Structure formats: structure tokens, C-alpha cells
N, C-alpha and C positions, 0 to 999 in steps of 0.2 A: 772310276778310282776302282769298285769288286771287279771286274776284270782283270785290272794289272793283281791285286792282290790272289786273287785265283791262281792265275797264272804265276806268279813266284811260289804258294802253295806246290802248282804241280812242278813247279823248277825243284822246289824244295825235296821233294818225294824222292823225283827220280834221280838227284843227286845222292839221297840216302842210299840207295837202293842200287846205286853203283859205286858206291863208295858201301855197303854193306858186302856185298858180293865177295870183297880182298878178306872179310869177318870166315866168312863158310868157306870161301874155297883156296884162304892161303893156307888154313892149317891142315887140310886137305892134302895139296903139295907138297907143303912142310913136311908132312909125313913120311913123304915116297923119295925125297931126295937122299938118304942118307942109305938107303938098299938102289939106287938110282944108278943103272951104266954111264960112262961121261957122257951118250951120245945123249941120254937120257936127264941126264943132269944138266945140261947146255938149255934143252930144251923145256925143260920147270924153270929153268930160269930167264928164257926169254920169256914164260909168261907170268912170271914172278910180277918181273920190271915191267910188261906192259902195264897189268892189274894196277902198278903201287905206280904209273903217272895216272891212269884212271882214279883212281882213289888221292890222288892229287889234286887233282881237279875239280874233283868230289867235298874235297874238305875244304877248298876254298868257294864253291860255289854254295858250299851251306852256311859257311859262316859268310857270304856277303846277302843272303836269302832271308836266314833267322832273323836278324835284325828287322831288317826291310819289314820281314812280315809282321814282325814284334812289336815296331811303332807304329806301322802303316794302318793295322786290322785293328789293335788292341791298345794305342795311344803310349806305348813305354815297356817301364818297369812295375810299371805302378799298382797293378795287381796280380802281381805276379807271383803264385802262391809258392807255397813248401816244393813242389813239385817237380816247379821250373828249376828251381834251384839246387835240385836235388841232378836233374836232369842237363845242369848247365856244369857241375863237377863229373859228370861224367863224360861228357863232352870233353873236358881237358886232360881227364886220363885218358880219354882214347887218341885225342892228339899226342897225349906224353909218349903213350904206349908205342903207335905208329910212328913217330921219327924215334925211338929209339928201336923199333924192331927195324927199321930199314937201313939202319946204321948197323945194327948188329947183322941182316943180311946181307949186304954189302962185304963184310966181312969174309960171311962162310964164300962168297960166292969164290974169292979167292984163296978158299980148300979149308978157312976157319972154322974146326967143326964143333969148337963150342960155342960160336957166335952163332952157328944155325942154330942150336939148342936153346940157346936166348933167346933170338929172331923166333922160335919156335914159340916160345913161354907171353913175348910181347902180342901173340897173333890170336891166343887165346886169351889173355887182358882185353884186347880189343875186340874182338868181339862179345864177349861176356860184358863189355863195357853197353858194344853196342847195341847186346838188349836190352841194357840198364836204359838207354838213353830212348829205345822205342817206348819200355814200358812207363818213364814217365812222362813222356811226349804225351801218350794218351791221356795217363794220368793231368798232367797236368790243361790239356788241352779240350776237353769231353768234360 
């Protein structure tokens, strides 16, 4: 069973890195879209759409592997610390910001500049929540 748990943790970390890449790359690309040529914008949007797909798979993977690890390794929520609950609130915030930002990003692809600004704000919120999730996970499981 230990090997299964370790493999789940490994997959969880890979998904966290894959999904977290959006939190780093998204704001960088988003900051360049406004001043980009039409050809560059198309390229940036293509990269962002690919990252969004990777992020969706990563989030689903995290939402599946996290509870499995929690129950297989720790026996459930019984010993969950305050840091664990802070982490869960930040995960919920991330999920909400990702969904909102994705909707706004799609609108910005159609030319809505204000939606682009809202998407950029959502990416920043996601990035800050991502850092908080990582810190609270370290404090919760260390």
C-alpha cells in the first residue's frame, strides 16, 4: 500500500506543478497580449488555451488524488489541522478564480479588452492562492 500512496503523492505533485505553471506563465503572457500584433495575439491565445487544458486536467487530477492520499495515508479528516483547512479554502478560491478567469479570457479572445483585464486579475488571484496552497500544505503535512 505504501508504494500506491507514494505514487499518488508523486502524481499529485506533478499535477500541482503542471497546474501551477499557469499561475506563473498566465500573467506573463496576459501582460503582453494588450500590446501584441494580431499575429502575436493569436499565438499567445493558442499558448494560453493549451495551458488552460493542461490546467483543467491538473485540477481534476489534484481533486482526485488529494482525497485518496488523505484517506489512504492519514485515515481521513480526523487529524486535519487548521493549516489543512486554510489550504482547502485557498483551493476553493483557486478553483473559483480559475473558472472566472477562464470565462473572462474567452471573452477577451473575442475582443473584449475589459474582460482581458478581469482575466489578468483572476490569474493574479490564482497565483497568490497557489502560493498559499503550497505554504499551507507544507505546514499542514510537515
